[in-house]
N, C-alpha and C positions, 0 to 999 in steps of 0.2 A: 504493500500500500504506500502510495506517495506521501510526501510530507503534507501536501495540501489536503489529501484525504484525511489524514490523521488529525490535522489541526482544525478541521471543521470549516464553517463558512469564513470567507476571506474578508478582512477589513480593507476593501479596496475603494470604497466611496470617499471622495474628498468633500471638503466643506461646501464648495460650490454645488456639488451634487445634492447634498443634504438640504441646503437652503432652497434649491429649486424644487426638490421633492416635496418639501414642506409647503412651498407656495402652490405647487401643482395640486397637492392634496387639499389645500384650502380653497381652491377655485374649481368647483365642479362644473360639469356640463350644464347643470341646472341653472347656473348664472346666465349662460348664453341663451339656452332654450326655454328655461322656465321663468325667467324674470318678467316676461310679458304677462304671464298668468298671475304671478304673485302681485304685480302692480295693479292689475285689474281687480283682484280680490281685496287687497288691503289699502290701496291708494298710497299716499305718502307715508302712512304708518308702516309700510313694508321696511323702511329704513330701521325702525326699532326692532322689527322681527329679526333681521340679520344681526343686529348688534346684540340682542338678547341671547340668541343661539351661540354666537361667537364668544360672548362673555362666559357662558357656562362651559363651553368646550375648552376654553383656555385653561380653566381650572382642572379639567380632566387631563389635559396635556401636562400641566404642572405636576399633578399627582403621578402620572406615568413617568415623567422625567426623574423625579426623586427616587422612585422605585427602581428604574433601570440603572441609575448611577449608584444606587446603594450596593449593587453587586454587578460588576461588569461581565460576569459569566452569563447573566441573563441575555438571551438573544432577542426576546420580544416580550410583550406583556403577557403572553401565554405562559412563559417560563416563570415569571414572578407570581402569577395567579396560581399556577400548579404548586409552586413551592410554599406559598403562604396559605392558600385556601384548600390545598389538597389536589391530588391528581384528577379526581372526578370533575372538579370545576375546570381544571385545565383542559380536560377532554371536551366538555361542553363548549368552552370558550374557543378553543382552537378550531374545532370542527365547524362551529357556527361562523367564525370569521372567514374560514375557507369557503364556506357555503355562500356567504355574502358576496365575495368577490367573483365566484363562479357565476352567480345570478347576474351581477352587474356586468361581468364580461360578456355573457350571452346577450344582454340588452345592448351593450356597446357594439358588438359585432353586427347585430341587426341594424343599429343606427348607422354604422359605418357604410353598410350596403346602401342605405337610403341616401346618404350624403354623396356617395360615389356616383349614384344614378343622376345627380344634378348635372354632371359633366357628360356622362356616358349612359343615357337612358336605356339603351338597348343591351347593356352588358348583362350576361347571365347572373341570376340572383346569387348563385353559390360562389362565384369567382372572387369578388372583393373580400368576403368573409374568410374564405380559405386562404387567400393570399396574405391577409392581415394576420391570421393565426400563425401561419408558417413563418412570416417575417419576424414577429415578436418572439416566437419560440426560439428561433435561431439566435437572436441577439441575447435573450435571457440565458440560453445554454452556454454561450461563449464565456461570459463573465459578468459579475455584478457591476463591474465598472462600465461595461457597455450598456447595461440597463440604466445606470446613472446618466450616461451621455445622452441616451434617447430621451429620458425624462427631462433632462436639462433643457434640451432644445424644444421639446413639446411644451414645457411650461413657459419657456421664453416667448413662444408664439402667443400664448394666452395673455401673458403680461403686456406684450407690445400692443395687442388688440385693445386691452382694457385701458392702458395709458393713452392710446390714440383716441379712444372714445371720450375719456375725461378731458383731454386737450381740445377735441372738437367741440364738446359741450361748453367748455369755458369760453372758447372763441365765439360761438354763437350767442352765448349769454351776454358777453361784454360788448358785442357789436349790435345788440338789439335785433337779432335775426327774427324775421317774420315768416312763419311757415306757410305752406299751401292752404292751410285751413284759416289763415288770418291771425293765428295766435303768435304773439310776440314772446320770445324767450325771456323768462323772468323767474326769479327766486320765489315770487309770490304764488306761483302755481303750486307750491308745496302746501299752501294753506287756504287759498282763495276759492277752492272748488269743493266745498263741503267740509273744510277743515282737514287736520292731519288724519282723522279717522272717519272718512266719508261714509264707509260702509259699517261703521260701528265696530264693537268688539268682535262680532261674529266674523266679519271680513278680515279683521286683524289676525284672529286665531286661525282662520282657514288657510292663510298663507304659510303658517308654520309647517304644514305637512310637506309642501314642496321645498321650502327653505332648508329644512333639516336634511333632505336628500342632497342638497347642494353642498353640504359640508362633509358628506361621506368621503372618507379617505384622509381626513385631517390627521388621523393617528398614524399614518404611514411613516412619519418622521421617527416613530418609535421602532417600527419594524425595520427600517433602514439603518438604525443606529448600530445594530449588531455588526454591520459591515462598513462602519465609518472608521477612518484612521485614528481619530482622537475624539471618542464620544464624550468624554468629560468636558471638553471645551466646546465641541460643535453642537451637541444636543441642546444644552441650555440656550445657546445663541439662536437656534432655529425656533425653539418653542417661544422664547420671549418676544419674537417678532410677530407672532400670530395676531395680537390685537391691532397692530399697525396695518397688517395685511387685510384684515377684515374691514377696517375703515377705508383703506384705499381702494381695494378691489370690489367691495360690495357697496358700501355707503356712498362713496364719491361717484362710482359708476352709475348707480341708480338715481342719485341726485342729479347728475348731468342729464340723464334721460328724461326725468320728470320736469326739469326746468325748461327744457326745449320742447318736449312733447308732453302736454298736460296728461296726467294719469288717466283721465276718463276717455282719452282718444287713443290710448295704447292698445293695440290689438292683442288679446290674450293668447292667440294661437300662432303668433309670429314673433320673431326675435326683434326686440326694440333696437338691438345693435345695428341691424340692417337698415332700419328706418333712419337712425341717426346719420349714417353715412350717405344715404340717399338725399337727405335734406341739404347737404352741402354740395350736391351735384356729382357725387362719386357713383357713376353709373355701374361700376363693377362691384358695388357694395355687396350684393347678394353672393357673388362668387367669392369675394374676400372673406365674408363671414362664414360661408359654407366651408371654406378651407380652415378657418379658425375652429369651427365646431367639429370638423372632421379630426383636426389635430387634438382637440380636447377629448374626443371619444377614444382616439388612439392612445392618448396619455392615460386615460382611465383603464383601458384594456391592458396596457403595459404595466401599470401599477398593480392591477389585479393579478396578472400573471406572476409578477415578482412576489406578491404576498402569498398566493396560494402555494407556490413551491416552498417558501420558507415556513409556512404554517405546517404543511405535511412533514417537512423535515423535523421541525421541533416536536411535533406530536409523536413521530416515530422514535425519536431519541428518548422520549419519555414513556415509551411502550404503549402509547395511546393510538397508534396507527400501524399499519403493516410495516414490517422491518425494512422492506424494499425502499421505502421513502427516505430512509436515513442514509442511503448510499449517495455519495457525491461524485461528480465527474472529476476528471483530472484538473479542471479549472476551478474546482471548489464550489460548483453550483449544484443545487438539488435536482439532478437530472430527472429522476423517476417521478418526483412530485410535479415537476413542470409538464412532463409529457402526459401524465394522467389528467391534470387539470385542463390541458389543451384538448385532450380527447373529448372531455365533457363540453368544452366550448363549441365543438363541432355540432352539438345539438341545435345551436342557433341557426344553422343552415336549414334545418327542418322547419323551424319557426317561420322562416321567410316564405315558405310555400303553404303555410297553414292558412285556412280561411278564417274570416272573422275580423274583428277590430283590433289591429295590432297595437294601437296606442292604448287601448283599454288593457290589453295583456301587459304592455310595458309598464303602465301605472301600477298594476297589481304586483308584478314581480319586483319592481323597485320599492314598493311599499314593504314587501317582505324583507328585502335587503335592509331598508332603513330601520325596521323594527329590530332586526338582528344586530345592527350597528348600535342601536340604543342599548341593547343587552350587553354588548362588548364594552361600551363606555361605562355602563353602570357597574360591571364587574371590576373594572379598573379602580373605581372609587371604593367599592366594597373591600377590595384587596388592600387599598391604602389604609382604610380604617382599621383593619386587623393588624396590618404592619405597624401602625402607630401604637397599638395596644401591646403587641408581643415583642417588638423590637425598639423600645424607646431610645436605647443607646445609639442605634443606627440613625434615627432621626436627629438626635442631638449632634451627631458628628457630621451630618449631611451638609455639603456646601451648596446645595440647591434645594432648599426647603420650600414646600408648597405654602403659599400665603393663605392666611385665614383657614387653615387646613380642615379641621373637623367640622366647623359650621358650614363651610362651603361644600363639603362632601354631601352632607344631608340636604342642603338647599338644592344642589344640582340633581340629586336623586329624586327629590320631589318634583323638580322641573321635568325630568324624564317621564315620571308617572303621569304628569299632566299632558305631556306630548302624546303618550299612548292613548289617553282619553280623546285627544283631538283626532287621532287616526280613526276613531270609531264614529266620527260625525259625518263622513262622506262615504258614499256607496262603494267606490272602488278601493279606497284605503281600508274600509271595514272588511272587505273580502280578504285583503292581504293580512289584516290583523287576525282574522279567524283562521286563515290558512297556516300562519306561522307556527302555532303550537304543534302541528303535525310533524314539523321538522324536529322539534325537541322530543317528541314522542319517538320518532325513529332513532334518534341518538340514545334515548333511554333504553330502547329494546336491544341495541347493539352493545350497551355498556357492559353486561356480564362477560362477554367474550374478552374485552380488554382488561377487566378486573382480574380475570383468570390469568392472563399474561403477566400482569403486574405482580400477582402473588407468586407466580413461578419465578419471575426475575428476582423478587425479594428473597425467596428461598435459596436460589442459587448464590446470591450475594452473601447471605448468612453462612452458607456451607463453605464458601471460599474463605471467609474470615476465620471460621473454626479450624480450617486446615492449616492456617499459617502458624 
């Protein structure tokens, strides 16, 4: 076995990779595609929606950061949850996180096919998805560094698009631009059309369902930290910038949109980013934004592939998944886990040929993924609470303590419970909420098999100790 095999996952990601992975994780496809719907539901109060969600998730990331830096042997949040809460919780958490990214990956592949048809409407439905899966698999198999390079450039495209949107919005605002509807760009649009909450609290809360999905992947900075050259330095730096990113990429972008295009004329089923560029006479706006959204979907699929391989590797090392998933390639990548996850992504090609409302199916499956992500974020906080109770000396010695730790854990958990209640208020999200427990039931039914493996492994370990 090579040195790379024996040393496990390689710490080959640099600080610039981690920073862009963190940014890419904080900017979901939901911002580009879903912002029109969130604006139409909540009006200007959508700004508070993103700020509130970003506020609570920042504390989840701070809890995760302290736990990961508490023991650099932890490769992900699954490792510290299994260590502190027990292997059973690690089993549920790791497999659920893997499931989240497989579901999102399937949705991304379907979306990528739709975006590709913008340029090549006659292309066979199966070709773009298959090409995307093969391309991302090859890059992820070669090395973690290549994953970082891909994600760096994917995230950079998203950042440039958002900064351009904010710049265009500021230009139109300060020049007093008058749109085709006769509306002059003005900050007063944020409150002169029914106030900040024009659709009341119901509209405000309705936007939470879509906005939460936009933040899915924000925890990727923790998954990637295992392969960062200097996690003690780079991980805190990436996490601490999350509030600034939320303000810049969500709040300023949506403010720019609503000051130029009043919220009540924003089309819920179209990207407001396209409209912003069309207003200044960029005729190629649709093609430009289609490229940005395609890149965003590729970024999400790439992140998902990275995460699923690492999750299966970690689960296998802890005897919570088949042993084959713990085998690494010569480049130190979790080859078998990546190939298995990609094989499941191929099911997206069958969805492309399915009859029915694809967007309805998309909403349901992404709701399931969002609920599973809320479970992941909640377990991170629950792990932190137990860590504080059983390892007070570790917290006292920590150089990266979570602020307002215990109260914020409970407050954030209460917010997640409220978010789940909001998922029950709409038909499609309710279907996802009802369907999600079947996943946990399936995990529960498979648990005895892995418990048997863990007992056998423990018995072998004790026997080896006795022989020494």
